[in-house]
C-alpha positions in Angstrom: 169.8 -7.0 353.6 169.6 -8.4 357.0 167.7 -10.8 359.2 164.0 -10.4 358.9 162.3 -9.3 362.2 158.8 -9.8 363.4 156.0 -8.9 361.0 154.2 -5.6 361.5 150.7 -4.8 360.4 150.5 -2.8 357.2 149.5 0.3 359.2 152.2 0.0 361.8 154.8 -0.6 359.0 153.5 2.6 357.2 153.7 4.6 360.4 157.2 3.4 361.1 158.3 4.1 357.6 156.9 7.7 357.9 158.8 8.3 361.1 162.1 6.9 359.7 161.8 9.0 356.5 160.7 12.1 358.5 163.6 11.8 360.9 166.1 11.2 358.1 165.0 14.3 356.2 164.6 16.7 359.2 166.8 15.1 362.0 164.0 16.2 364.4 161.7 13.9 366.4 158.6 13.2 364.3 155.1 13.7 365.7 151.8 12.0 364.9 150.4 15.0 363.0 153.4 14.9 360.6 152.9 11.1 360.1 149.2 11.7 359.4 150.1 14.2 356.7 152.7 12.1 354.8 151.5 8.5 355.4 147.9 9.1 354.0 146.5 6.3 356.2 142.9 7.5 356.2 142.7 7.3 360.0 142.6 10.0 362.8 145.7 11.5 364.4 144.7 9.8 367.6 144.9 6.4 365.9 148.3 7.3 364.5 149.4 8.3 368.0 148.3 5.0 369.4 150.2 3.1 366.7 153.3 5.2 367.5 152.9 4.3 371.2 152.6 0.6 370.3 155.7 0.8 368.1 157.6 2.5 371.0 156.5 -0.2 373.4 157.7 -2.9 370.9 161.1 -1.2 370.6 160.9 0.3 367.1 160.7 3.9 368.3 161.9 6.0 371.2 160.8 9.3 372.7 164.0 11.4 373.4 162.0 14.1 375.2 158.6 14.5 376.8 157.4 16.1 373.5 155.1 14.0 371.3 157.9 13.4 368.7 159.6 10.1 368.3 162.7 8.8 366.6 163.6 5.4 365.2 165.7 2.9 367.3 168.2 0.4 365.8 165.3 -2.1 365.6 163.2 0.5 363.8 165.9 1.3 361.2 166.5 -2.5 360.8 162.8 -3.1 359.9 162.9 -0.1 357.6 166.0 -1.4 355.7 164.8 -5.0 355.6 161.5 -4.0 354.0 163.0 -1.8 351.3 162.2 -3.1 347.9 163.6 -1.5 344.8 165.9 1.4 345.7 167.4 1.9 342.2 165.1 4.9 341.5 166.4 6.8 344.5 169.6 7.7 342.7 168.9 10.5 340.2 169.6 10.5 336.5 172.4 13.1 336.9 174.2 11.0 339.5 174.0 7.9 337.4 175.4 9.8 334.4 178.2 11.1 336.7 179.1 7.5 337.7 179.1 6.3 334.1 181.2 9.2 332.9 183.7 8.7 335.6 184.3 5.0 334.8 184.2 5.7 331.0 187.0 8.3 331.2 189.2 7.1 334.0 192.5 5.6 332.7 194.5 5.7 336.0 196.4 2.8 337.5 194.3 0.7 339.8 195.5 2.5 343.1 194.5 5.9 341.8 191.3 4.7 340.3 190.2 3.2 343.7 191.2 6.4 345.5 189.1 8.4 343.0 186.2 6.0 343.3 186.1 6.6 347.1 186.0 10.3 346.4 183.2 9.8 343.8 181.1 7.7 346.3 181.6 10.2 349.0 180.4 13.0 346.7 177.3 11.0 345.7 176.2 10.3 349.3 177.8 13.0 351.4 179.0 10.3 353.8 182.5 8.8 354.3 183.2 6.3 351.5 185.4 3.2 351.8 187.0 1.2 349.0 188.9 -2.0 349.8 191.4 -2.9 347.1 191.4 -6.4 345.6 193.0 -8.9 348.0 196.6 -9.5 346.9 197.0 -13.2 347.9 194.1 -14.3 345.6 194.7 -11.9 342.7 195.4 -13.7 339.5 198.7 -13.0 337.8 198.5 -12.0 334.1 202.1 -11.5 333.2 205.6 -10.7 334.6 208.0 -8.5 332.7 211.5 -7.2 333.4 212.9 -3.8 332.6 216.7 -3.1 332.6 217.3 0.0 334.8 221.1 -0.1 335.0 223.9 -2.6 335.0 222.9 -4.2 338.3 219.3 -3.1 338.6 216.2 -4.7 337.1 212.6 -3.7 337.6 210.0 -6.5 337.7 206.4 -5.6 336.8 203.8 -8.1 337.9 200.5 -7.4 336.2 197.3 -8.9 337.6 194.0 -9.7 336.0 192.2 -7.2 338.2 194.2 -4.4 336.8 196.7 -3.9 339.6 200.4 -3.8 339.0 203.3 -4.5 341.4 206.7 -3.0 340.8 209.8 -4.2 342.4 213.4 -3.0 341.9 215.9 -5.9 342.2 219.6 -5.8 342.5 221.2 -8.6 340.4 224.7 -10.2 340.7 225.8 -9.3 337.2 224.6 -7.4 334.2 222.0 -9.1 332.1 221.6 -8.7 328.3 218.3 -8.2 326.5 218.1 -11.9 325.4 218.5 -13.1 329.0 216.0 -10.5 330.2 213.4 -11.5 327.6 213.9 -15.2 328.4 213.5 -14.6 332.1 210.3 -12.6 331.5 208.9 -15.4 329.3 209.7 -18.1 331.8 208.1 -16.2 334.7 205.0 -15.4 332.7 204.6 -19.0 331.5 205.1 -20.2 335.0 202.9 -17.8 336.8 200.1 -16.6 334.4 196.7 -17.7 335.7 198.0 -18.4 339.2 197.2 -16.5 342.3 199.8 -14.2 343.8 200.4 -16.8 346.5 202.3 -18.8 343.8 205.1 -16.2 344.0 206.3 -17.9 347.2 206.2 -21.5 345.8 209.8 -22.6 345.7 208.9 -25.8 344.0 208.2 -23.8 340.8 211.8 -22.4 340.6 213.8 -25.6 339.7 213.8 -25.1 335.8 214.3 -21.3 335.8 217.3 -19.4 334.7 219.4 -17.8 337.5 218.0 -14.4 336.6 214.4 -15.6 336.7 215.1 -17.4 340.0 216.5 -14.2 341.5 213.5 -12.3 340.5 211.0 -14.9 341.8 212.9 -14.9 345.2 212.5 -11.1 345.4 208.8 -11.2 344.6 207.9 -13.8 347.2 206.6 -11.4 349.8 204.2 -9.6 347.5 201.4 -12.1 348.3 201.7 -11.0 352.0 200.7 -7.4 351.3 197.7 -6.2 353.3 194.5 -5.2 351.6 194.7 -1.4 350.9 191.9 0.8 352.1 190.9 4.1 350.4 188.7 6.5 352.4 186.9 9.4 350.7 185.0 12.2 352.3 186.4 11.8 355.8 186.2 15.6 356.2 182.4 15.4 355.9 182.2 13.3 359.1 182.4 16.4 361.2 179.1 17.6 359.9 177.2 14.3 360.3 177.2 14.0 364.1 176.2 16.4 366.9 178.8 15.4 369.5 182.5 16.3 369.0 183.5 13.1 370.8 181.5 11.0 368.3 183.3 12.7 365.4 186.6 12.1 367.0 185.8 8.4 367.6 184.6 7.8 364.1 187.6 9.5 362.5 189.9 7.5 364.8 188.3 4.3 363.5 188.7 5.4 359.8 192.4 5.8 360.4 192.7 2.2 361.5 193.0 0.4 358.1 193.1 -3.1 359.5 190.0 -2.5 361.7 187.9 -1.1 358.9 189.0 -3.8 356.4 188.2 -6.6 358.9 184.8 -4.9 359.7 183.8 -4.7 356.1 184.7 -8.4 355.6 182.9 -9.4 358.7 179.7 -7.6 357.7 179.8 -9.3 354.3 180.6 -12.7 355.8 177.5 -12.3 358.0 175.4 -12.0 354.9 174.6 -8.3 355.6 174.7 -5.3 353.3 173.8 -2.9 356.1 175.1 -2.9 359.7 173.3 -0.5 362.0 174.7 0.9 365.2 175.7 -2.0 367.5 175.5 -4.5 364.7 178.9 -3.2 363.5 180.4 -4.7 366.7 182.7 -1.7 367.0 181.8 0.4 370.1 182.9 3.8 368.6 180.6 3.3 365.7 177.5 2.8 367.9 175.8 5.9 366.3 176.8 4.9 362.7 175.5 2.7 360.0 177.7 1.0 357.4 176.5 -0.1 353.9 178.8 -2.4 352.1 178.9 -4.3 348.8 181.5 -6.5 347.0 182.7 -5.6 343.5 183.4 -8.4 341.1 185.9 -9.2 338.3 185.0 -12.0 335.9 182.2 -12.9 338.2 184.4 -13.3 341.3 184.3 -10.9 344.3 187.7 -9.3 344.5 187.2 -6.3 346.8 184.5 -4.2 348.5 183.1 -0.7 348.8 180.9 1.0 351.3 179.7 4.2 353.0 179.8 5.1 356.7 177.3 7.6 358.1 175.0 8.3 361.0 172.2 5.8 361.8 169.8 8.4 360.4 171.4 8.1 356.9 169.4 8.1 353.8 169.4 4.3 353.3 167.6 4.1 350.0 169.9 6.6 348.3 173.1 5.3 349.9 172.2 1.7 349.0 171.5 2.7 345.4 174.8 4.7 345.2 176.8 1.8 346.6 175.2 -0.7 344.2 175.7 1.5 341.1 179.4 2.3 341.9 180.2 -1.3 342.8 178.7 -2.6 339.5 180.5 0.0 337.4 183.8 -0.5 339.2 183.5 -4.3 338.6 182.8 -3.7 334.9 185.7 -1.3 334.5 188.1 -3.7 336.1 186.8 -6.6 334.0 187.3 -4.8 330.8 190.3 -6.0 328.8 
């Protein structure tokens, strides 16, 4: 889930885990007596206190006030996340059934399904949820069909293997009969099926096409340039996740910048991470946030990504489990014929 840090003794790791879990659940600094109660280490409170002091000196914990309680630092959260093992059990049976039922019953077009998926993930985690649509330029074309709208208007439907559909209304020079329309549809499908959307701008392909098919291909050329679409669910919940109004405003401002968020998600995945904590995002307004991301696959190939954005004190095991289950189910749904 990230780069492994230095190795902690089993006792220090248990103390750190107890502080992280205590702070996640209470949002209050965690004291040595609380750690002694939940960590079951078989040592005195004084020994636990010494271990917490050592963890603070090593940069894993900080003491926000002069009280005995401590909270995790980014380094502490990173160690906690990197030493998580199986998180699948942290998503309840009811939530898993909710995910399965959603994908079993949704029959929306891709865009609506992805928007609904972001709402589902936000509901499961109580954090802001992100779904990045399949990248257009690499989406594989399944078919092209033409529909006669009026004498001079034709609608072209480009259907992709990932389930998305592009619609383009095209003005033609003269009316086309049903035979001409069918021939153009067949030519375009034969030419483009199995090719990425970038083939729509390949003029070398057009030399043997009918005039109608050529006109349609010319009109579709810019489809491969479309930016990746971002769907954000649960943005309204952000207000309740942070104490400072300024932080809420900053986070909401970032969520409105589609290009920034899509680039951030891609960058995190490119760095081999599934979790970016605080400054690891590289985006200053998200310094108090963590972002969990995962790709979803169609036919074994990553086509898009999903994630959740919340405070650094987020419930990492539950959020990781929710992202994993939703990404797997979304991929299976899109892979279905």
